[in-house]
C-alpha positions, -999 to 999 in steps of 0.1 A, spaced: 153 -493 -289 121 -500 -308 122 -534 -326 88 -530 -342 97 -494 -352 127 -505 -373 108 -534 -388 80 -511 -401 106 -486 -413 123 -514 -433 91 -526 -449 79 -490 -456 111 -480 -474 110 -512 -495 75 -504 -507 84 -468 -515 114 -480 -535 91 -503 -555 67 -475 -563 94 -450 -574 113 -477 -593 83 -486 -614 74 -449 -619 108 -443 -636 100 -470 -661 69 -452 -672 89 -428 -694 122 -445 -700 132 -467 -729 163 -478 -746 154 -465 -780 134 -434 -790 101 -446 -805 74 -426 -823 44 -416 -802 13 -434 -816 -22 -419 -816 -47 -446 -807 -78 -425 -806 -93 -390 -807 -128 -379 -813 -116 -349 -832 -82 -340 -848 -75 -306 -863 -46 -282 -871 -46 -249 -851 -27 -219 -865 -19 -208 -830 2 -239 -824 28 -243 -851 35 -279 -863 10 -292 -839 -22 -314 -842 -50 -306 -818 -67 -337 -805 -100 -336 -785 -122 -361 -769 -112 -395 -755 -76 -390 -766 -53 -421 -763 -16 -424 -770 8 -453 -768 46 -451 -765 69 -480 -758 44 -500 -739 30 -471 -719 -6 -459 -726 -17 -423 -720 -53 -410 -719 -66 -374 -717 -94 -350 -727 -74 -330 -751 -38 -327 -764 -14 -310 -787 8 -335 -807 41 -323 -822 49 -353 -844 82 -339 -858 95 -333 -823 80 -365 -811 63 -348 -781 29 -338 -769 10 -317 -743 -20 -333 -726 -48 -317 -705 -77 -329 -685 -83 -363 -667 -49 -376 -676 -43 -413 -670 -10 -429 -677 -9 -467 -675 19 -492 -677 13 -529 -671 -16 -541 -650 -7 -523 -618 10 -490 -623 -14 -460 -629 -6 -422 -629 -34 -396 -629 -32 -358 -631 -45 -326 -648 -18 -318 -673 12 -335 -688 41 -325 -711 60 -354 -726 92 -353 -747 99 -387 -762 133 -376 -777 147 -363 -744 127 -388 -724 115 -360 -701 80 -358 -686 65 -331 -665 31 -334 -648 10 -310 -628 -22 -308 -609 -38 -334 -585 -13 -360 -593 -19 -395 -580 5 -424 -587 -9 -458 -578 9 -492 -578 -8 -521 -560 -6 -513 -522 10 -478 -526 -3 -444 -536 16 -411 -541 -2 -378 -543 15 -345 -553 10 -312 -572 38 -317 -596 62 -346 -606 90 -348 -632 105 -379 -648 138 -380 -666 142 -412 -687 178 -405 -697 189 -399 -661 165 -425 -648 152 -403 -621 118 -390 -608 115 -360 -585 91 -335 -569 97 -302 -552 62 -291 -542 55 -318 -516 41 -353 -518 25 -380 -497 32 -417 -501 6 -439 -485 2 -477 -480 -33 -485 -489 -32 -517 -468 -20 -503 -434 -23 -465 -438 15 -459 -433 24 -425 -447 56 -407 -458 54 -369 -463 81 -346 -476 84 -313 -495 110 -326 -519 119 -361 -531 141 -376 -558 149 -411 -568 180 -420 -589 173 -454 -605 209 -458 -617 222 -453 -582 193 -470 -566 191 -442 -541 161 -422 -528 163 -388 -511 134 -372 -492 141 -337 -478 125 -308 -460 98 -316 -435 101 -354 -439 76 -374 -419 73 -412 -419 42 -423 -399 32 -459 -391 9 -476 -366 35 -478 -339 60 -450 -347 66 -416 -362 99 -404 -378 106 -368 -386 138 -357 -404 155 -330 -424 166 -355 -450 160 -393 -453 182 -412 -478 176 -448 -487 204 -468 -505 187 -497 -520 218 -518 -530 229 -517 -494 193 -517 -481 203 -489 -458 184 -458 -446 206 -428 -439 195 -399 -416 208 -364 -424 202 -335 -400 179 -334 -370 160 -367 -368 134 -378 -343 119 -413 -341 90 -417 -317 74 -450 -306 55 -464 -275 88 -478 -263 110 -447 -266 120 -415 -284 153 -413 -303 169 -381 -315 201 -378 -336 216 -355 -362 231 -381 -384 231 -419 -387 219 -449 -406 198 -481 -403 209 -512 -421 175 -529 -429 192 -561 -441 213 -568 -410 189 -548 -387 216 -527 -372 216 -490 -367 240 -462 -359 231 -428 -344 255 -400 -343 258 -364 -330 238 -353 -299 221 -387 -296 192 -387 -271 172 -418 -263 143 -415 -238 123 -445 -226 100 -448 -196 128 -462 -174 159 -443 -185 174 -414 -206 206 -420 -226 227 -393 -241 259 -399 -261 279 -388 -291 273 -421 -309 251 -452 -304 254 -485 -322 224 -508 -319 218 -544 -330 180 -550 -332 183 -588 -335 204 -591 -303 187 -562 -286 221 -548 -277 236 -513 -281 269 -495 -275 272 -458 -267 305 -439 -269 316 -404 -262 301 -382 -234 278 -410 -222 251 -400 -198 226 -426 -184 198 -413 -162 177 -438 -143 143 -420 -141 129 -447 -117 157 -446 -91 166 -410 -98 204 -412 -104 228 -404 -132 259 -422 -144 283 -406 -169 313 -420 -186 332 -425 -219 315 -458 -230 284 -478 -222 270 -512 -233 232 -517 -232 211 -549 -233 175 -541 -242 161 -575 -233 175 -574 -197 173 -536 -193 209 -536 -183 237 -510 -186 275 -512 -182 293 -479 -181 331 -477 -181 359 -453 -190 359 -430 -160 323 -435 -149 308 -411 -124 277 -417 -103 256 -389 -89 223 -389 -69 206 -361 -51 198 -368 -15 168 -350 -1 163 -348 37 137 -329 57 148 -297 73 182 -299 55 195 -286 22 197 -311 -6 230 -330 -8 245 -351 -36 262 -385 -34 290 -389 -59 309 -422 -67 338 -431 -89 349 -465 -101 365 -483 -130 332 -499 -141 296 -494 -131 267 -518 -140 229 -512 -135 199 -534 -140 163 -520 -140 135 -543 -131 113 -526 -106 83 -549 -115 101 -579 -100 121 -558 -75 154 -569 -91 169 -535 -98 205 -532 -87 236 -511 -91 272 -524 -90 305 -506 -90 339 -523 -89 376 -516 -88 389 -485 -70 355 -474 -58 354 -440 -41 322 -422 -29 314 -391 -9 288 -365 1 290 -337 26 289 -359 57 302 -392 43 332 -405 25 344 -440 17 363 -464 -6 363 -501 -14 372 -524 -43 335 -531 -50 300 -517 -41 267 -534 -46 233 -518 -41 201 -538 -42 169 -518 -47 148 -547 -32 162 -544 4 178 -510 0 211 -525 12 245 -512 1 273 -538 3 310 -528 3 338 -554 -3 375 -553 -8 392 -534 21 362 -510 26 368 -478 46 341 -453 57 346 -419 72 316 -403 88 309 -380 118 345 -380 129 347 -418 128 367 -442 106 353 -478 100 370 -507 84 361 -544 80 362 -573 55 327 -563 44 305 -534 53 267 -533 48 250 -499 48 212 -497 54 195 -470 34 161 -455 30 151 -427 5 188 -423 -4 197 -417 33 221 -440 52 207 -448 86 227 -478 98 259 -498 92 269 -534 99 306 -543 99 315 -580 92 348 -597 100 380 -579 112 360 -549 122 378 -517 134 363 -484 144 383 -453 155 371 -419 165 384 -388 180 374 -385 216 385 -349 221 413 -326 210 
């Protein structure tokens, strides 16, 4: 179900976490320190701004290890805050840089608001937005007007209208029109939550994950990036080139390539054109194999010339299917209390095996077939098929055929 997809998702969320974590450290400190003026070409007092110094030209501030540069600023020393305008550059350490048009910084409340052409850069990552706010006391950073987070190295992008990172909880929320795009996949969601302590991504609302391998839809779920396990819930829909899977819930283990579906399971084989429904299903991605149990039902539409379409139904305790049309190894197996019927055919047996390679249907375990007024029994019955139509039968060992000659 998209091994590379989840690998890239894991790496992308870790990089985003690093960027937002470092950004909260721009304006948070244990103790309130005085804002230092490092440089200004001109400093004056303006009567229009009470208790404020007006700084112009190559303005530079320093506060708790963070350096801030701008064209002009108003400094309120008593309140330990300032307003900065024009070519703003906030720098912390050697790698974290924040650029924008205007900035209001309150050292006492540890609150920062920034507007206009914002660009937050940290090593491989860049975030662009129209407005960003930082709260040092709550250790959070958020935006409400949209943002794009980009990996400079590989071009992966995350877009959302809203985003908030809680440093104390180590949790990120992206909401409204969330898009996560990589080289091999695209994820769209209502809300994407990332719990950093558990290393888990949580999907809230309608979520679609597209890749070359398949398309996944769900309305709730999570992906454990550490154990590489995922869980999709509510109206789950998985569409690959060979099958379509629908279910209430799906558990998936990326390392083992195995999944479990439960609740209103519906597996549609798009190559062989049949549907199996049931209560539970196991899936092996490596072998392209399904096992459906808990009252499974098989259905296949039979098309014949000059006749209306008919449907072949089958019941059993368990049904298995393997899809390998490339090597002609596709097969379907039903076992224990098998019953099947269509308009002109009925039958039962303990097991049924159908091989796509030779189009042969094999019945074992006291098989009985009723067709065209005849009843056939044997130790084993082989039905020869073509295009879904049965055109011949071979009875093997202890054969018995009975038919009604006349009234």
